[in-house]
PDBQT receptor file of N, H, CA, C and O in Angstrom, charges set to zero:
ATOM      1  N   MET A   1       0.869  -0.713   0.079  1.00  0.00    +0.000 N 
ATOM      2  CA  MET A   1      -0.440   0.467  -0.228  1.00  0.00    +0.000 C 
ATOM      3  C   MET A   1       0.780   1.445  -0.229  1.00  0.00    +0.000 C 
ATOM      4  O   MET A   1       1.827   1.381   0.416  1.00  0.00    +0.000 OA
ATOM      5  N   THR A   2       0.460   2.123  -0.897  1.00  0.00    +0.000 N 
ATOM      6  H   THR A   2      -0.390   2.175  -1.421  1.00  0.00    +0.000 HD
ATOM      7  CA  THR A   2       1.813   3.113  -1.080  1.00  0.00    +0.000 C 
ATOM      8  C   THR A   2       0.499   4.435   0.113  1.00  0.00    +0.000 C 
ATOM      9  O   THR A   2      -0.659   4.625   0.487  1.00  0.00    +0.000 OA
ATOM     10  N   GLN A   3       1.955   4.949   0.166  1.00  0.00    +0.000 N 
ATOM     11  H   GLN A   3       2.895   4.795  -0.138  1.00  0.00    +0.000 HD
ATOM     12  CA  GLN A   3       1.621   6.673   1.253  1.00  0.00    +0.000 C 
ATOM     13  C   GLN A   3       0.110   7.026   0.940  1.00  0.00    +0.000 C 
ATOM     14  O   GLN A   3      -0.724   7.142   1.838  1.00  0.00    +0.000 OA
ATOM     15  N   GLN A   4      -0.211   7.206  -0.559  1.00  0.00    +0.000 N 
ATOM     16  H   GLN A   4       0.467   7.112  -1.289  1.00  0.00    +0.000 HD
ATOM     17  CA  GLN A   4      -0.716   8.669  -0.868  1.00  0.00    +0.000 C 
ATOM     18  C   GLN A   4      -2.333   6.550  -1.381  1.00  0.00    +0.000 C 
ATOM     19  O   GLN A   4      -3.308   6.765  -2.101  1.00  0.00    +0.000 OA
ATOM     20  N   GLU A   5      -2.262   6.122  -1.216  1.00  0.00    +0.000 N 
ATOM     21  H   GLU A   5      -1.470   5.948  -0.632  1.00  0.00    +0.000 HD
ATOM     22  CA  GLU A   5      -3.324   4.696  -0.761  1.00  0.00    +0.000 C 
ATOM     23  C   GLU A   5      -4.403   5.602   0.660  1.00  0.00    +0.000 C 
ATOM     24  O   GLU A   5      -5.497   6.154   0.773  1.00  0.00    +0.000 OA
ATOM     25  N   ILE A   6      -3.240   5.272   1.470  1.00  0.00    +0.000 N 
ATOM     26  H   ILE A   6      -2.351   4.823   1.379  1.00  0.00    +0.000 HD
ATOM     27  CA  ILE A   6      -2.893   5.364   3.547  1.00  0.00    +0.000 C 
ATOM     28  C   ILE A   6      -4.023   7.002   3.629  1.00  0.00    +0.000 C 
ATOM     29  O   ILE A   6      -4.924   7.240   4.434  1.00  0.00    +0.000 OA
ATOM     30  N   GLY A   7      -3.570   7.769   2.612  1.00  0.00    +0.000 N 
ATOM     31  H   GLY A   7      -2.838   7.576   1.959  1.00  0.00    +0.000 HD
ATOM     32  CA  GLY A   7      -3.547   8.829   2.923  1.00  0.00    +0.000 C 
ATOM     33  C   GLY A   7      -4.517   9.183   2.703  1.00  0.00    +0.000 C 
ATOM     34  O   GLY A   7      -4.881  10.235   3.228  1.00  0.00    +0.000 OA
ATOM     35  N   ASN A   8      -5.273   8.564   1.942  1.00  0.00    +0.000 N 
ATOM     36  H   ASN A   8      -4.978   7.710   1.516  1.00  0.00    +0.000 HD
ATOM     37  CA  ASN A   8      -7.131   8.219   0.758  1.00  0.00    +0.000 C 
ATOM     38  C   ASN A   8      -7.708   8.264   1.760  1.00  0.00    +0.000 C 
ATOM     39  O   ASN A   8      -8.410   9.181   2.185  1.00  0.00    +0.000 OA
ATOM     40  N   ILE A   9      -7.310   6.652   2.524  1.00  0.00    +0.000 N 
ATOM     41  H   ILE A   9      -6.739   5.907   2.178  1.00  0.00    +0.000 HD
ATOM     42  CA  ILE A   9      -8.009   5.867   3.452  1.00  0.00    +0.000 C 
ATOM     43  C   ILE A   9      -8.568   6.510   4.944  1.00  0.00    +0.000 C 
ATOM     44  O   ILE A   9      -9.559   6.206   5.608  1.00  0.00    +0.000 OA
ATOM     45  N   ILE A  10      -7.276   7.741   5.222  1.00  0.00    +0.000 N 
ATOM     46  H   ILE A  10      -6.471   7.988   4.682  1.00  0.00    +0.000 HD
ATOM     47  CA  ILE A  10      -7.630   8.305   6.055  1.00  0.00    +0.000 C 
ATOM     48  C   ILE A  10      -8.434   9.214   6.912  1.00  0.00    +0.000 C 
ATOM     49  O   ILE A  10      -8.880   9.392   8.045  1.00  0.00    +0.000 OA
ATOM     50  N   LYS A  11      -8.317   9.907   5.125  1.00  0.00    +0.000 N 
ATOM     51  H   LYS A  11      -7.954   9.762   4.205  1.00  0.00    +0.000 HD
ATOM     52  CA  LYS A  11      -8.894  10.622   5.135  1.00  0.00    +0.000 C 
ATOM     53  C   LYS A  11     -10.689  10.886   4.369  1.00  0.00    +0.000 C 
ATOM     54  O   LYS A  11     -11.403  11.889   4.405  1.00  0.00    +0.000 OA
ATOM     55  N   GLU A  12     -10.979   9.248   3.610  1.00  0.00    +0.000 N 
ATOM     56  H   GLU A  12     -10.399   8.433   3.581  1.00  0.00    +0.000 HD
ATOM     57  CA  GLU A  12     -12.613   8.894   3.651  1.00  0.00    +0.000 C 
ATOM     58  C   GLU A  12     -12.756   8.709   5.135  1.00  0.00    +0.000 C 
ATOM     59  O   GLU A  12     -13.866   9.203   5.332  1.00  0.00    +0.000 OA
ATOM     60  N   ARG A  13     -12.448   8.426   5.933  1.00  0.00    +0.000 N 
ATOM     61  H   ARG A  13     -11.546   8.024   5.773  1.00  0.00    +0.000 HD
ATOM     62  CA  ARG A  13     -12.885   8.006   7.101  1.00  0.00    +0.000 C 
ATOM     63  C   ARG A  13     -12.618   9.252   7.706  1.00  0.00    +0.000 C 
ATOM     64  O   ARG A  13     -13.707   9.825   7.656  1.00  0.00    +0.000 OA
ATOM     65  N   ARG A  14     -11.574  10.227   8.407  1.00  0.00    +0.000 N 
ATOM     66  H   ARG A  14     -10.690   9.762   8.448  1.00  0.00    +0.000 HD
ATOM     67  CA  ARG A  14     -12.070  11.180   8.807  1.00  0.00    +0.000 C 
ATOM     68  C   ARG A  14     -13.740  12.400   8.079  1.00  0.00    +0.000 C 
ATOM     69  O   ARG A  14     -14.480  13.288   8.505  1.00  0.00    +0.000 OA
ATOM     70  N   ARG A  15     -13.570  11.798   7.125  1.00  0.00    +0.000 N 
ATOM     71  H   ARG A  15     -12.970  11.077   6.780  1.00  0.00    +0.000 HD
ATOM     72  CA  ARG A  15     -14.784  12.835   6.781  1.00  0.00    +0.000 C 
ATOM     73  C   ARG A  15     -15.684  12.061   7.344  1.00  0.00    +0.000 C 
ATOM     74  O   ARG A  15     -16.330  12.512   8.289  1.00  0.00    +0.000 OA
ATOM     75  N   LYS A  16     -15.953  10.460   6.779  1.00  0.00    +0.000 N 
ATOM     76  H   LYS A  16     -15.428  10.093   6.011  1.00  0.00    +0.000 HD
ATOM     77  CA  LYS A  16     -17.279   9.479   7.666  1.00  0.00    +0.000 C 
ATOM     78  C   LYS A  16     -17.682   9.791   8.317  1.00  0.00    +0.000 C 
ATOM     79  O   LYS A  16     -18.886   9.963   8.509  1.00  0.00    +0.000 OA
ATOM     80  N   LEU A  17     -16.354  10.094   9.247  1.00  0.00    +0.000 N 
ATOM     81  H   LEU A  17     -15.376   9.954   9.091  1.00  0.00    +0.000 HD
ATOM     82  CA  LEU A  17     -16.626  10.404  11.164  1.00  0.00    +0.000 C 
ATOM     83  C   LEU A  17     -17.037  11.951  11.741  1.00  0.00    +0.000 C 
ATOM     84  O   LEU A  17     -17.234  12.419  12.862  1.00  0.00    +0.000 OA
ATOM     85  N   GLY A  18     -17.060  12.600  10.057  1.00  0.00    +0.000 N 
ATOM     86  H   GLY A  18     -16.899  12.220   9.146  1.00  0.00    +0.000 HD
ATOM     87  CA  GLY A  18     -17.349  14.194  10.217  1.00  0.00    +0.000 C 
ATOM     88  C   GLY A  18     -16.800  15.292  11.677  1.00  0.00    +0.000 C 
ATOM     89  O   GLY A  18     -17.386  15.855  12.602  1.00  0.00    +0.000 OA
ATOM     90  N   ILE A  19     -15.034  15.141  11.104  1.00  0.00    +0.000 N 
ATOM     91  H   ILE A  19     -14.559  14.683  10.352  1.00  0.00    +0.000 HD
ATOM     92  CA  ILE A  19     -14.391  15.376  11.963  1.00  0.00    +0.000 C 
ATOM     93  C   ILE A  19     -13.349  16.315  11.207  1.00  0.00    +0.000 C 
ATOM     94  O   ILE A  19     -12.814  15.823  10.213  1.00  0.00    +0.000 OA
ATOM     95  N   ASN A  20     -13.062  17.397  11.511  1.00  0.00    +0.000 N 
ATOM     96  H   ASN A  20     -13.497  17.796  12.318  1.00  0.00    +0.000 HD
ATOM     97  CA  ASN A  20     -11.991  18.769  11.041  1.00  0.00    +0.000 C 
ATOM     98  C   ASN A  20     -10.309  17.486  10.554  1.00  0.00    +0.000 C 
ATOM     99  O   ASN A  20     -10.079  16.293  10.754  1.00  0.00    +0.000 OA
ATOM    100  N   GLN A  21      -9.795  18.248  10.103  1.00  0.00    +0.000 N 
ATOM    101  H   GLN A  21      -9.981  19.217   9.941  1.00  0.00    +0.000 HD
ATOM    102  CA  GLN A  21      -7.942  17.821  10.033  1.00  0.00    +0.000 C 
ATOM    103  C   GLN A  21      -7.727  18.263  11.731  1.00  0.00    +0.000 C 
ATOM    104  O   GLN A  21      -7.182  17.600  12.613  1.00  0.00    +0.000 OA
ATOM    105  N   GLN A  22      -8.210  19.291  11.798  1.00  0.00    +0.000 N 
ATOM    106  H   GLN A  22      -8.652  19.830  11.082  1.00  0.00    +0.000 HD
ATOM    107  CA  GLN A  22      -7.344  20.079  13.228  1.00  0.00    +0.000 C 
ATOM    108  C   GLN A  22      -8.397  18.346  14.500  1.00  0.00    +0.000 C 
ATOM    109  O   GLN A  22      -7.624  17.480  14.909  1.00  0.00    +0.000 OA
ATOM    110  N   THR A  23      -9.457  18.233  14.755  1.00  0.00    +0.000 N 
ATOM    111  H   THR A  23     -10.085  18.936  14.423  1.00  0.00    +0.000 HD
ATOM    112  CA  THR A  23      -9.689  17.468  15.669  1.00  0.00    +0.000 C 
ATOM    113  C   THR A  23      -9.019  16.503  15.419  1.00  0.00    +0.000 C 
ATOM    114  O   THR A  23      -8.563  15.969  16.430  1.00  0.00    +0.000 OA
ATOM    115  N   LEU A  24      -8.587  15.736  13.880  1.00  0.00    +0.000 N 
ATOM    116  H   LEU A  24      -8.957  16.170  13.059  1.00  0.00    +0.000 HD
ATOM    117  CA  LEU A  24      -8.895  14.681  13.886  1.00  0.00    +0.000 C 
ATOM    118  C   LEU A  24      -6.968  14.644  14.049  1.00  0.00    +0.000 C 
ATOM    119  O   LEU A  24      -6.599  13.676  13.384  1.00  0.00    +0.000 OA
ATOM    120  N   ALA A  25      -5.509  15.490  14.805  1.00  0.00    +0.000 N 
ATOM    121  H   ALA A  25      -5.809  16.276  15.345  1.00  0.00    +0.000 HD
ATOM    122  CA  ALA A  25      -4.535  16.139  14.766  1.00  0.00    +0.000 C 
ATOM    123  C   ALA A  25      -4.762  15.950  16.496  1.00  0.00    +0.000 C 
ATOM    124  O   ALA A  25      -4.028  15.067  16.941  1.00  0.00    +0.000 OA
ATOM    125  N   ASP A  26      -5.453  16.475  17.316  1.00  0.00    +0.000 N 
ATOM    126  H   ASP A  26      -6.049  17.192  16.955  1.00  0.00    +0.000 HD
ATOM    127  CA  ASP A  26      -5.699  16.344  18.129  1.00  0.00    +0.000 C 
ATOM    128  C   ASP A  26      -5.655  15.323  18.794  1.00  0.00    +0.000 C 
ATOM    129  O   ASP A  26      -5.154  15.173  19.909  1.00  0.00    +0.000 OA
ATOM    130  N   LEU A  27      -6.249  14.470  18.049  1.00  0.00    +0.000 N 
ATOM    131  H   LEU A  27      -6.655  14.592  17.143  1.00  0.00    +0.000 HD
ATOM    132  CA  LEU A  27      -7.142  12.755  18.785  1.00  0.00    +0.000 C 
ATOM    133  C   LEU A  27      -5.729  12.371  18.987  1.00  0.00    +0.000 C 
ATOM    134  O   LEU A  27      -5.222  11.717  19.898  1.00  0.00    +0.000 OA
ATOM    135  N   ALA A  28      -5.008  13.116  17.556  1.00  0.00    +0.000 N 
ATOM    136  H   ALA A  28      -5.420  13.647  16.816  1.00  0.00    +0.000 HD
ATOM    137  CA  ALA A  28      -3.811  12.252  17.146  1.00  0.00    +0.000 C 
ATOM    138  C   ALA A  28      -2.498  12.214  17.597  1.00  0.00    +0.000 C 
ATOM    139  O   ALA A  28      -1.619  11.391  17.341  1.00  0.00    +0.000 OA
ATOM    140  N   CYS A  29      -2.452  13.895  18.793  1.00  0.00    +0.000 N 
ATOM    141  H   CYS A  29      -3.166  14.563  19.002  1.00  0.00    +0.000 HD
ATOM    142  CA  CYS A  29      -1.228  14.243  19.700  1.00  0.00    +0.000 C 
ATOM    143  C   CYS A  29      -0.160  13.862  18.254  1.00  0.00    +0.000 C 
ATOM    144  O   CYS A  29       0.738  13.040  18.073  1.00  0.00    +0.000 OA
ATOM    145  N   VAL A  30      -0.823  14.961  17.370  1.00  0.00    +0.000 N 
ATOM    146  H   VAL A  30      -1.553  15.629  17.517  1.00  0.00    +0.000 HD
ATOM    147  CA  VAL A  30      -0.019  15.300  16.151  1.00  0.00    +0.000 C 
ATOM    148  C   VAL A  30      -0.417  16.752  15.743  1.00  0.00    +0.000 C 
ATOM    149  O   VAL A  30      -1.617  17.016  15.821  1.00  0.00    +0.000 OA
ATOM    150  N   ALA A  31       0.471  17.766  15.302  1.00  0.00    +0.000 N 
ATOM    151  H   ALA A  31       1.445  17.551  15.238  1.00  0.00    +0.000 HD
ATOM    152  CA  ALA A  31       0.314  18.533  14.721  1.00  0.00    +0.000 C 
ATOM    153  C   ALA A  31      -0.474  18.231  13.494  1.00  0.00    +0.000 C 
ATOM    154  O   ALA A  31      -0.172  17.347  12.693  1.00  0.00    +0.000 OA
ATOM    155  N   VAL A  32      -1.712  19.181  13.377  1.00  0.00    +0.000 N 
ATOM    156  H   VAL A  32      -1.957  19.900  14.028  1.00  0.00    +0.000 HD
ATOM    157  CA  VAL A  32      -1.669  19.836  12.313  1.00  0.00    +0.000 C 
ATOM    158  C   VAL A  32      -1.268  18.966  10.601  1.00  0.00    +0.000 C 
ATOM    159  O   VAL A  32      -1.548  18.073   9.801  1.00  0.00    +0.000 OA
ATOM    160  N   ASN A  33      -0.482  20.024  10.919  1.00  0.00    +0.000 N 
ATOM    161  H   ASN A  33      -0.254  20.749  11.568  1.00  0.00    +0.000 HD
ATOM    162  CA  ASN A  33       0.169  20.136   9.053  1.00  0.00    +0.000 C 
ATOM    163  C   ASN A  33       0.926  18.769   8.778  1.00  0.00    +0.000 C 
ATOM    164  O   ASN A  33       1.398  18.588   7.656  1.00  0.00    +0.000 OA
ATOM    165  N   THR A  34       1.114  17.390  10.177  1.00  0.00    +0.000 N 
ATOM    166  H   THR A  34       0.730  17.537  11.089  1.00  0.00    +0.000 HD
ATOM    167  CA  THR A  34       1.398  16.431  10.018  1.00  0.00    +0.000 C 
ATOM    168  C   THR A  34       0.301  15.540   8.779  1.00  0.00    +0.000 C 
ATOM    169  O   THR A  34       0.476  15.029   7.673  1.00  0.00    +0.000 OA
ATOM    170  N   VAL A  35      -0.732  15.705   9.621  1.00  0.00    +0.000 N 
ATOM    171  H   VAL A  35      -0.874  16.119  10.520  1.00  0.00    +0.000 HD
ATOM    172  CA  VAL A  35      -2.042  15.276   9.689  1.00  0.00    +0.000 C 
ATOM    173  C   VAL A  35      -2.838  15.481   8.033  1.00  0.00    +0.000 C 
ATOM    174  O   VAL A  35      -3.668  14.784   7.450  1.00  0.00    +0.000 OA
ATOM    175  N   VAL A  36      -2.067  16.890   7.610  1.00  0.00    +0.000 N 
ATOM    176  H   VAL A  36      -1.392  17.456   8.083  1.00  0.00    +0.000 HD
ATOM    177  CA  VAL A  36      -2.306  17.661   6.037  1.00  0.00    +0.000 C 
ATOM    178  C   VAL A  36      -1.846  16.567   5.228  1.00  0.00    +0.000 C 
ATOM    179  O   VAL A  36      -2.569  16.016   4.399  1.00  0.00    +0.000 OA
ATOM    180  N   ALA A  37      -0.440  16.187   5.497  1.00  0.00    +0.000 N 
ATOM    181  H   ALA A  37       0.148  16.635   6.171  1.00  0.00    +0.000 HD
ATOM    182  CA  ALA A  37       1.251  15.583   4.860  1.00  0.00    +0.000 C 
ATOM    183  C   ALA A  37       0.578  14.297   4.820  1.00  0.00    +0.000 C 
ATOM    184  O   ALA A  37       0.814  13.738   3.748  1.00  0.00    +0.000 OA
ATOM    185  N   ILE A  38      -0.068  13.712   5.481  1.00  0.00    +0.000 N 
ATOM    186  H   ILE A  38      -0.260  14.166   6.352  1.00  0.00    +0.000 HD
ATOM    187  CA  ILE A  38       0.026  12.236   5.438  1.00  0.00    +0.000 C 
ATOM    188  C   ILE A  38      -0.930  12.361   3.983  1.00  0.00    +0.000 C 
ATOM    189  O   ILE A  38      -0.417  12.243   2.870  1.00  0.00    +0.000 OA
ATOM    190  N   GLU A  39      -2.822  12.693   4.262  1.00  0.00    +0.000 N 
ATOM    191  H   GLU A  39      -3.238  12.789   5.166  1.00  0.00    +0.000 HD
ATOM    192  CA  GLU A  39      -3.586  13.046   3.940  1.00  0.00    +0.000 C 
ATOM    193  C   GLU A  39      -3.450  12.965   2.388  1.00  0.00    +0.000 C 
ATOM    194  O   GLU A  39      -4.218  12.309   1.685  1.00  0.00    +0.000 OA
ATOM    195  N   ARG A  40      -2.387  13.705   1.919  1.00  0.00    +0.000 N 
ATOM    196  H   ARG A  40      -1.764  14.238   2.490  1.00  0.00    +0.000 HD
ATOM    197  CA  ARG A  40      -2.051  14.154   0.892  1.00  0.00    +0.000 C 
ATOM    198  C   ARG A  40      -0.657  13.303  -0.014  1.00  0.00    +0.000 C 
ATOM    199  O   ARG A  40      -0.029  13.555  -1.043  1.00  0.00    +0.000 OA
ATOM    200  N   GLY A  41      -0.627  12.229   0.995  1.00  0.00    +0.000 N 
ATOM    201  H   GLY A  41      -1.137  12.024   1.831  1.00  0.00    +0.000 HD
ATOM    202  CA  GLY A  41       0.632  11.429   1.165  1.00  0.00    +0.000 C 
ATOM    203  C   GLY A  41       1.456  11.783   0.984  1.00  0.00    +0.000 C 
ATOM    204  O   GLY A  41       1.973  11.099   0.101  1.00  0.00    +0.000 OA
ATOM    205  N   GLU A  42       2.157  12.663   1.321  1.00  0.00    +0.000 N 
ATOM    206  H   GLU A  42       1.737  13.218   2.039  1.00  0.00    +0.000 HD
ATOM    207  CA  GLU A  42       3.898  13.358   2.014  1.00  0.00    +0.000 C 
ATOM    208  C   GLU A  42       3.489  12.768   2.851  1.00  0.00    +0.000 C 
ATOM    209  O   GLU A  42       2.893  11.819   2.342  1.00  0.00    +0.000 OA
ATOM    210  N   GLY A  43       3.466  12.753   3.225  1.00  0.00    +0.000 N 
ATOM    211  H   GLY A  43       3.950  13.524   3.638  1.00  0.00    +0.000 HD
ATOM    212  CA  GLY A  43       4.044  12.075   4.832  1.00  0.00    +0.000 C 
ATOM    213  C   GLY A  43       3.956  10.589   5.639  1.00  0.00    +0.000 C 
ATOM    214  O   GLY A  43       2.922   9.923   5.685  1.00  0.00    +0.000 OA
ATOM    215  N   ASN A  44       4.937  10.288   6.120  1.00  0.00    +0.000 N 
ATOM    216  H   ASN A  44       5.777  10.829   6.083  1.00  0.00    +0.000 HD
ATOM    217  CA  ASN A  44       4.427   8.939   6.627  1.00  0.00    +0.000 C 
ATOM    218  C   ASN A  44       4.082   8.560   7.884  1.00  0.00    +0.000 C 
ATOM    219  O   ASN A  44       4.682   8.563   8.959  1.00  0.00    +0.000 OA
ATOM    220  N   PRO A  45       2.929   8.213   7.516  1.00  0.00    +0.000 N 
ATOM    221  CA  PRO A  45       2.400   7.323   8.241  1.00  0.00    +0.000 C 
ATOM    222  C   PRO A  45       2.597   6.549   9.409  1.00  0.00    +0.000 C 
ATOM    223  O   PRO A  45       1.742   5.738   9.764  1.00  0.00    +0.000 OA
TER     224      PRO A  45
């Protein structure tokens, strides 16, 4: 599975849960920039 595929799965799940990137970042104890990068397939999940 590629980083882009993982990012897409995370983004889809986040949207189904009805939460924004900031909320996900808070729940995961990471910076919002990390969530953004992962969803774009640029970060290393």
